[in-house]
C-alpha beads as a LAMMPS data file, in Angstrom:
LAMMPS data file: protein, C-alpha beads

329 atoms
328 bonds

1 atom types
1 bond types

-500.0 500.0 xlo xhi
-500.0 500.0 ylo yhi
-500.0 500.0 zlo zhi

Masses

1 110.0

Atoms # bond

1 1 1 23.556 394.857 -324.457
2 1 1 22.839 396.620 -327.555
3 1 1 24.779 396.471 -330.972
4 1 1 24.278 399.506 -333.389
5 1 1 25.082 398.710 -336.927
6 1 1 26.842 401.571 -338.764
7 1 1 24.645 404.200 -340.741
8 1 1 23.371 403.098 -343.915
9 1 1 22.835 405.273 -347.285
10 1 1 19.239 406.058 -348.128
11 1 1 19.722 404.097 -351.313
12 1 1 19.721 400.690 -349.586
13 1 1 17.065 398.741 -350.517
14 1 1 17.096 396.245 -347.304
15 1 1 19.021 396.291 -343.998
16 1 1 20.600 393.065 -345.521
17 1 1 21.432 394.179 -348.722
18 1 1 25.340 394.981 -347.973
19 1 1 26.131 392.481 -345.646
20 1 1 25.188 394.816 -342.717
21 1 1 22.869 393.670 -339.891
22 1 1 20.295 395.769 -337.826
23 1 1 20.238 396.406 -334.789
24 1 1 19.714 393.336 -332.566
25 1 1 18.770 393.775 -328.737
26 1 1 19.274 390.709 -326.474
27 1 1 17.527 390.054 -323.472
28 1 1 17.085 387.353 -320.931
29 1 1 14.764 385.026 -322.840
30 1 1 16.779 385.670 -326.255
31 1 1 15.923 387.530 -329.361
32 1 1 12.924 390.454 -328.664
33 1 1 10.595 390.813 -331.407
34 1 1 11.583 393.669 -334.276
35 1 1 9.489 396.568 -334.474
36 1 1 6.125 396.563 -336.235
37 1 1 7.397 398.964 -339.497
38 1 1 10.702 399.965 -340.369
39 1 1 11.816 403.658 -339.860
40 1 1 9.833 406.120 -342.498
41 1 1 13.258 407.652 -343.438
42 1 1 14.798 404.635 -344.381
43 1 1 13.739 403.978 -347.851
44 1 1 13.141 400.461 -347.209
45 1 1 10.258 398.318 -348.579
46 1 1 8.342 396.955 -345.727
47 1 1 7.714 393.533 -347.684
48 1 1 11.152 392.443 -347.562
49 1 1 12.206 394.059 -344.344
50 1 1 13.851 391.553 -341.944
51 1 1 15.708 391.413 -338.534
52 1 1 18.106 388.746 -337.384
53 1 1 15.604 387.230 -335.344
54 1 1 13.268 386.293 -338.143
55 1 1 16.344 385.463 -340.189
56 1 1 17.763 382.986 -337.965
57 1 1 14.646 381.613 -336.527
58 1 1 12.323 381.737 -339.531
59 1 1 9.549 383.210 -337.539
60 1 1 8.412 386.029 -339.500
61 1 1 8.498 385.336 -343.207
62 1 1 7.251 387.739 -345.389
63 1 1 6.606 387.576 -349.198
64 1 1 8.605 389.855 -351.898
65 1 1 6.299 392.098 -353.974
66 1 1 5.009 390.000 -356.782
67 1 1 5.898 386.915 -355.388
68 1 1 3.178 383.901 -355.481
69 1 1 1.070 383.370 -352.487
70 1 1 0.801 379.603 -351.618
71 1 1 -2.707 378.134 -351.143
72 1 1 -4.044 377.616 -347.703
73 1 1 -3.695 374.100 -346.701
74 1 1 -7.023 372.274 -346.821
75 1 1 -6.190 368.476 -346.346
76 1 1 -7.050 366.470 -343.096
77 1 1 -4.120 364.589 -342.410
78 1 1 -4.307 361.547 -340.028
79 1 1 -1.562 361.163 -337.520
80 1 1 -1.385 357.666 -338.107
81 1 1 -1.255 357.479 -341.556
82 1 1 2.283 357.069 -342.334
83 1 1 2.118 359.407 -346.059
84 1 1 1.750 362.413 -343.504
85 1 1 4.999 362.009 -342.086
86 1 1 8.179 363.926 -343.507
87 1 1 10.096 362.335 -346.564
88 1 1 6.577 361.073 -347.892
89 1 1 4.718 361.876 -351.053
90 1 1 1.133 362.505 -350.650
91 1 1 -1.692 361.998 -352.600
92 1 1 -4.759 363.425 -351.845
93 1 1 -8.297 362.395 -352.801
94 1 1 -11.590 363.967 -352.224
95 1 1 -13.329 363.307 -348.948
96 1 1 -16.865 362.816 -350.431
97 1 1 -16.819 359.281 -350.834
98 1 1 -15.428 358.330 -347.125
99 1 1 -17.874 361.025 -345.961
100 1 1 -20.983 359.506 -347.421
101 1 1 -19.714 355.809 -346.444
102 1 1 -19.428 356.977 -342.634
103 1 1 -23.161 358.502 -342.688
104 1 1 -24.462 355.132 -343.905
105 1 1 -22.264 353.212 -341.166
106 1 1 -23.732 355.889 -338.280
107 1 1 -27.328 355.351 -339.782
108 1 1 -26.949 351.697 -339.151
109 1 1 -25.784 352.600 -335.533
110 1 1 -22.009 351.992 -335.808
111 1 1 -20.310 354.567 -333.461
112 1 1 -17.336 356.431 -334.343
113 1 1 -15.643 354.835 -331.543
114 1 1 -16.080 351.506 -333.220
115 1 1 -15.465 352.597 -336.853
116 1 1 -11.594 354.337 -335.661
117 1 1 -11.169 350.810 -334.011
118 1 1 -11.775 348.832 -337.323
119 1 1 -10.122 351.414 -339.697
120 1 1 -7.171 352.280 -337.414
121 1 1 -7.885 356.217 -338.317
122 1 1 -8.228 358.522 -335.255
123 1 1 -11.836 359.575 -334.028
124 1 1 -10.616 363.445 -334.632
125 1 1 -10.175 362.536 -338.060
126 1 1 -13.405 361.026 -338.558
127 1 1 -14.951 363.908 -336.904
128 1 1 -13.369 366.252 -339.440
129 1 1 -14.272 363.938 -342.560
130 1 1 -18.022 364.362 -341.657
131 1 1 -18.225 367.922 -341.048
132 1 1 -15.664 369.239 -343.748
133 1 1 -16.901 367.343 -346.812
134 1 1 -14.863 369.844 -349.350
135 1 1 -11.472 368.823 -347.760
136 1 1 -9.405 366.224 -348.908
137 1 1 -7.749 363.146 -347.274
138 1 1 -4.520 361.176 -347.944
139 1 1 -5.212 358.015 -350.263
140 1 1 -4.455 355.824 -347.478
141 1 1 -6.660 357.244 -344.937
142 1 1 -9.301 356.948 -347.546
143 1 1 -8.605 353.375 -348.226
144 1 1 -8.958 352.552 -344.574
145 1 1 -12.234 354.185 -344.150
146 1 1 -13.710 352.423 -347.010
147 1 1 -12.631 349.272 -345.959
148 1 1 -15.081 349.591 -342.971
149 1 1 -17.552 347.055 -344.435
150 1 1 -20.989 345.478 -343.287
151 1 1 -19.320 342.072 -342.814
152 1 1 -16.625 341.777 -339.967
153 1 1 -13.210 341.187 -340.482
154 1 1 -10.670 338.848 -338.335
155 1 1 -9.478 341.902 -336.058
156 1 1 -12.833 343.339 -335.089
157 1 1 -14.256 343.096 -331.721
158 1 1 -17.991 344.420 -333.109
159 1 1 -19.487 344.682 -336.346
160 1 1 -22.984 346.107 -337.643
161 1 1 -26.049 343.785 -336.117
162 1 1 -28.149 344.198 -339.394
163 1 1 -27.184 340.933 -341.106
164 1 1 -27.408 338.774 -338.166
165 1 1 -30.805 340.305 -337.747
166 1 1 -31.872 339.287 -341.001
167 1 1 -30.689 335.774 -340.695
168 1 1 -32.789 335.272 -337.534
169 1 1 -35.620 336.405 -339.149
170 1 1 -34.817 334.349 -342.121
171 1 1 -34.738 331.357 -340.236
172 1 1 -37.730 332.021 -338.258
173 1 1 -39.716 332.324 -341.421
174 1 1 -38.438 328.370 -341.893
175 1 1 -39.936 327.644 -338.430
176 1 1 -37.111 327.892 -336.135
177 1 1 -38.174 329.737 -333.132
178 1 1 -35.802 331.408 -330.916
179 1 1 -35.260 328.573 -328.305
180 1 1 -34.480 325.927 -331.113
181 1 1 -32.294 328.579 -333.113
182 1 1 -30.198 329.283 -330.051
183 1 1 -29.703 325.605 -329.144
184 1 1 -28.353 325.333 -332.604
185 1 1 -25.979 328.336 -331.977
186 1 1 -25.188 327.145 -328.477
187 1 1 -26.058 330.696 -327.140
188 1 1 -28.888 331.740 -324.331
189 1 1 -32.292 332.368 -326.211
190 1 1 -32.168 336.167 -325.161
191 1 1 -28.661 336.639 -327.284
192 1 1 -31.073 335.276 -330.575
193 1 1 -34.247 337.403 -329.765
194 1 1 -32.256 340.479 -328.817
195 1 1 -30.018 341.102 -332.114
196 1 1 -31.214 344.606 -333.037
197 1 1 -31.707 345.378 -336.384
198 1 1 -29.524 348.679 -336.130
199 1 1 -26.509 348.904 -333.881
200 1 1 -23.463 346.652 -333.528
201 1 1 -22.989 343.481 -331.765
202 1 1 -19.688 341.128 -330.769
203 1 1 -18.258 339.773 -333.940
204 1 1 -18.257 336.091 -332.326
205 1 1 -21.967 336.305 -332.012
206 1 1 -22.390 337.611 -335.566
207 1 1 -20.145 334.653 -336.891
208 1 1 -22.054 332.260 -335.082
209 1 1 -25.265 333.059 -336.253
210 1 1 -23.852 333.047 -339.817
211 1 1 -22.744 329.689 -339.611
212 1 1 -25.774 328.101 -338.221
213 1 1 -27.792 329.921 -340.878
214 1 1 -25.537 328.363 -343.630
215 1 1 -26.345 325.098 -342.004
216 1 1 -30.043 325.650 -341.489
217 1 1 -31.158 327.943 -344.417
218 1 1 -32.192 324.850 -346.703
219 1 1 -34.003 322.972 -343.603
220 1 1 -37.560 323.514 -342.359
221 1 1 -37.753 324.187 -338.420
222 1 1 -39.556 322.423 -335.922
223 1 1 -41.924 325.250 -334.831
224 1 1 -44.857 325.697 -337.564
225 1 1 -46.314 328.473 -335.415
226 1 1 -42.829 330.574 -335.840
227 1 1 -43.659 330.606 -339.704
228 1 1 -47.045 331.888 -339.286
229 1 1 -45.859 334.513 -336.836
230 1 1 -43.002 335.349 -339.648
231 1 1 -45.237 335.465 -342.283
232 1 1 -47.549 338.032 -340.467
233 1 1 -44.572 340.436 -339.818
234 1 1 -43.557 339.623 -343.633
235 1 1 -40.331 338.339 -342.846
236 1 1 -38.133 337.271 -345.936
237 1 1 -36.960 333.517 -345.466
238 1 1 -33.316 332.334 -346.882
239 1 1 -34.557 332.106 -350.537
240 1 1 -35.539 335.902 -350.810
241 1 1 -31.622 336.945 -349.983
242 1 1 -28.809 336.681 -352.214
243 1 1 -25.623 336.309 -350.333
244 1 1 -24.113 340.146 -351.440
245 1 1 -27.655 341.645 -350.172
246 1 1 -28.490 340.289 -346.406
247 1 1 -25.364 342.257 -344.878
248 1 1 -25.977 345.460 -347.085
249 1 1 -28.021 348.331 -345.644
250 1 1 -29.334 349.224 -349.260
251 1 1 -29.961 345.131 -349.824
252 1 1 -33.683 344.111 -350.156
253 1 1 -35.219 340.539 -350.614
254 1 1 -36.333 339.547 -353.889
255 1 1 -40.208 339.493 -353.804
256 1 1 -41.534 338.739 -357.240
257 1 1 -45.276 339.147 -357.576
258 1 1 -47.783 337.507 -360.169
259 1 1 -51.425 336.846 -360.419
260 1 1 -51.394 334.556 -356.836
261 1 1 -48.488 336.225 -355.577
262 1 1 -45.627 334.191 -354.146
263 1 1 -45.300 332.184 -351.004
264 1 1 -41.714 332.020 -350.183
265 1 1 -42.064 329.696 -347.367
266 1 1 -43.880 327.026 -349.752
267 1 1 -41.059 327.629 -352.421
268 1 1 -38.447 326.794 -349.541
269 1 1 -40.386 323.894 -348.692
270 1 1 -40.331 322.448 -351.998
271 1 1 -36.415 323.037 -352.488
272 1 1 -36.343 320.907 -349.056
273 1 1 -38.132 317.974 -350.395
274 1 1 -41.809 318.556 -349.817
275 1 1 -43.537 317.791 -353.166
276 1 1 -47.079 317.998 -351.656
277 1 1 -47.284 321.667 -352.371
278 1 1 -48.953 323.094 -355.207
279 1 1 -47.078 325.961 -356.619
280 1 1 -47.997 328.754 -358.589
281 1 1 -46.692 329.756 -361.878
282 1 1 -44.714 332.684 -360.156
283 1 1 -43.438 330.463 -357.842
284 1 1 -42.393 327.957 -360.585
285 1 1 -40.263 330.782 -362.263
286 1 1 -38.628 331.525 -358.661
287 1 1 -37.361 328.040 -358.287
288 1 1 -36.253 327.954 -361.814
289 1 1 -34.197 331.113 -361.500
290 1 1 -32.810 329.450 -358.504
291 1 1 -31.689 326.340 -360.396
292 1 1 -30.332 328.749 -362.937
293 1 1 -28.213 330.569 -360.719
294 1 1 -26.847 327.283 -359.164
295 1 1 -26.571 325.507 -362.225
296 1 1 -28.775 322.583 -361.482
297 1 1 -29.420 319.937 -364.048
298 1 1 -32.589 319.807 -366.178
299 1 1 -33.257 316.370 -364.495
300 1 1 -32.836 317.647 -361.135
301 1 1 -35.194 320.704 -361.814
302 1 1 -37.777 318.479 -363.390
303 1 1 -38.211 316.409 -360.630
304 1 1 -38.123 319.584 -357.915
305 1 1 -41.170 321.007 -360.017
306 1 1 -42.847 317.494 -360.808
307 1 1 -42.490 318.314 -364.774
308 1 1 -41.205 316.750 -367.682
309 1 1 -37.396 317.498 -368.650
310 1 1 -38.724 319.012 -372.406
311 1 1 -40.725 321.433 -370.338
312 1 1 -37.972 322.374 -368.031
313 1 1 -35.759 323.169 -370.939
314 1 1 -38.212 325.306 -372.532
315 1 1 -38.823 327.315 -369.219
316 1 1 -35.106 327.803 -368.734
317 1 1 -34.682 328.889 -371.989
318 1 1 -37.220 331.537 -371.896
319 1 1 -35.813 332.885 -368.518
320 1 1 -32.210 332.923 -370.443
321 1 1 -33.613 335.037 -373.425
322 1 1 -34.993 337.411 -370.823
323 1 1 -31.608 337.801 -369.174
324 1 1 -29.996 338.094 -372.369
325 1 1 -32.182 341.140 -373.350
326 1 1 -32.428 342.731 -369.958
327 1 1 -28.254 342.619 -370.293
328 1 1 -28.370 344.289 -373.737
329 1 1 -30.759 347.337 -372.960

Bonds

1 1 1 2
2 1 2 3
3 1 3 4
4 1 4 5
5 1 5 6
6 1 6 7
7 1 7 8
8 1 8 9
9 1 9 10
10 1 10 11
11 1 11 12
12 1 12 13
13 1 13 14
14 1 14 15
15 1 15 16
16 1 16 17
17 1 17 18
18 1 18 19
19 1 19 20
20 1 20 21
21 1 21 22
22 1 22 23
23 1 23 24
24 1 24 25
25 1 25 26
26 1 26 27
27 1 27 28
28 1 28 29
29 1 29 30
30 1 30 31
31 1 31 32
32 1 32 33
33 1 33 34
34 1 34 35
35 1 35 36
36 1 36 37
37 1 37 38
38 1 38 39
39 1 39 40
40 1 40 41
41 1 41 42
42 1 42 43
43 1 43 44
44 1 44 45
45 1 45 46
46 1 46 47
47 1 47 48
48 1 48 49
49 1 49 50
50 1 50 51
51 1 51 52
52 1 52 53
53 1 53 54
54 1 54 55
55 1 55 56
56 1 56 57
57 1 57 58
58 1 58 59
59 1 59 60
60 1 60 61
61 1 61 62
62 1 62 63
63 1 63 64
64 1 64 65
65 1 65 66
66 1 66 67
67 1 67 68
68 1 68 69
69 1 69 70
70 1 70 71
71 1 71 72
72 1 72 73
73 1 73 74
74 1 74 75
75 1 75 76
76 1 76 77
77 1 77 78
78 1 78 79
79 1 79 80
80 1 80 81
81 1 81 82
82 1 82 83
83 1 83 84
84 1 84 85
85 1 85 86
86 1 86 87
87 1 87 88
88 1 88 89
89 1 89 90
90 1 90 91
91 1 91 92
92 1 92 93
93 1 93 94
94 1 94 95
95 1 95 96
96 1 96 97
97 1 97 98
98 1 98 99
99 1 99 100
100 1 100 101
101 1 101 102
102 1 102 103
103 1 103 104
104 1 104 105
105 1 105 106
106 1 106 107
107 1 107 108
108 1 108 109
109 1 109 110
110 1 110 111
111 1 111 112
112 1 112 113
113 1 113 114
114 1 114 115
115 1 115 116
116 1 116 117
117 1 117 118
118 1 118 119
119 1 119 120
120 1 120 121
121 1 121 122
122 1 122 123
123 1 123 124
124 1 124 125
125 1 125 126
126 1 126 127
127 1 127 128
128 1 128 129
129 1 129 130
130 1 130 131
131 1 131 132
132 1 132 133
133 1 133 134
134 1 134 135
135 1 135 136
136 1 136 137
137 1 137 138
138 1 138 139
139 1 139 140
140 1 140 141
141 1 141 142
142 1 142 143
143 1 143 144
144 1 144 145
145 1 145 146
146 1 146 147
147 1 147 148
148 1 148 149
149 1 149 150
150 1 150 151
151 1 151 152
152 1 152 153
153 1 153 154
154 1 154 155
155 1 155 156
156 1 156 157
157 1 157 158
158 1 158 159
159 1 159 160
160 1 160 161
161 1 161 162
162 1 162 163
163 1 163 164
164 1 164 165
165 1 165 166
166 1 166 167
167 1 167 168
168 1 168 169
169 1 169 170
170 1 170 171
171 1 171 172
172 1 172 173
173 1 173 174
174 1 174 175
175 1 175 176
176 1 176 177
177 1 177 178
178 1 178 179
179 1 179 180
180 1 180 181
181 1 181 182
182 1 182 183
183 1 183 184
184 1 184 185
185 1 185 186
186 1 186 187
187 1 187 188
188 1 188 189
189 1 189 190
190 1 190 191
191 1 191 192
192 1 192 193
193 1 193 194
194 1 194 195
195 1 195 196
196 1 196 197
197 1 197 198
198 1 198 199
199 1 199 200
200 1 200 201
201 1 201 202
202 1 202 203
203 1 203 204
204 1 204 205
205 1 205 206
206 1 206 207
207 1 207 208
208 1 208 209
209 1 209 210
210 1 210 211
211 1 211 212
212 1 212 213
213 1 213 214
214 1 214 215
215 1 215 216
216 1 216 217
217 1 217 218
218 1 218 219
219 1 219 220
220 1 220 221
221 1 221 222
222 1 222 223
223 1 223 224
224 1 224 225
225 1 225 226
226 1 226 227
227 1 227 228
228 1 228 229
229 1 229 230
230 1 230 231
231 1 231 232
232 1 232 233
233 1 233 234
234 1 234 235
235 1 235 236
236 1 236 237
237 1 237 238
238 1 238 239
239 1 239 240
240 1 240 241
241 1 241 242
242 1 242 243
243 1 243 244
244 1 244 245
245 1 245 246
246 1 246 247
247 1 247 248
248 1 248 249
249 1 249 250
250 1 250 251
251 1 251 252
252 1 252 253
253 1 253 254
254 1 254 255
255 1 255 256
256 1 256 257
257 1 257 258
258 1 258 259
259 1 259 260
260 1 260 261
261 1 261 262
262 1 262 263
263 1 263 264
264 1 264 265
265 1 265 266
266 1 266 267
267 1 267 268
268 1 268 269
269 1 269 270
270 1 270 271
271 1 271 272
272 1 272 273
273 1 273 274
274 1 274 275
275 1 275 276
276 1 276 277
277 1 277 278
278 1 278 279
279 1 279 280
280 1 280 281
281 1 281 282
282 1 282 283
283 1 283 284
284 1 284 285
285 1 285 286
286 1 286 287
287 1 287 288
288 1 288 289
289 1 289 290
290 1 290 291
291 1 291 292
292 1 292 293
293 1 293 294
294 1 294 295
295 1 295 296
296 1 296 297
297 1 297 298
298 1 298 299
299 1 299 300
300 1 300 301
301 1 301 302
302 1 302 303
303 1 303 304
304 1 304 305
305 1 305 306
306 1 306 307
307 1 307 308
308 1 308 309
309 1 309 310
310 1 310 311
311 1 311 312
312 1 312 313
313 1 313 314
314 1 314 315
315 1 315 316
316 1 316 317
317 1 317 318
318 1 318 319
319 1 319 320
320 1 320 321
321 1 321 322
322 1 322 323
323 1 323 324
324 1 324 325
325 1 325 326
326 1 326 327
327 1 327 328
328 1 328 329
């Protein structure tokens, strides 16, 4: 059935201008698409031409001459982010920092599946973040991605293995071989020896290794041959690692170098109570810095270094002055 509108004067600007609707054809499936262009003799402006179909269903909206054009949407919205739903204001942030953080995690062996599980962000969004660095994401999605850390959180099933790998090596440098360390952890020897430097492990395994590391990091192990093996491979003992660096992919053990260099295992043995070892000046300085960080008394440091209290006070004073000068630069 076709309903024809009355004839319009040539001066009309639009088929809707005087409240008169254009011809509309009803078919079996609803409105039929409007013609691609208005009649040449109508005098209408094509940019504002509109049929009842497009007016009602809003499927063919065109701008009037001179109207501002909305910029294209360039944000990456994660469906799980509540700020992307209707009625919520969105704060968009550049994707760069989140993309760099994801690449670091990937370089350490974390898969996008694990990253999605930890952050609660869909894998499709993670892929988009990595491949569209000029886009933007919501602030909440950004916060979720940046919260994926190198240390596991309670709800994680897996985490990066790097920190656990370094802890096993550090304890080996003290003389804890794999069977002894596995017995301390209550695990199989293969679970300790196979902790990779790159990849992910079960969070429960990471937590157990970290607990035993805290218990044994100041205790010499029963396997001197393991100490020699670790020294040959240049594995850093616990003393060389700061707590904030051992899990960080960009962290490195502290290795001061002097005339004789530093035997970190010898330093560790002295800190554990062995007074039969002769230390170099750099090794003594390392122990003094260790005492400064942990607020030891002068008497305790003097007993550890086998020095008088006045000598220890002078050395601590020089170290503090050096730190102040470095901080002022």
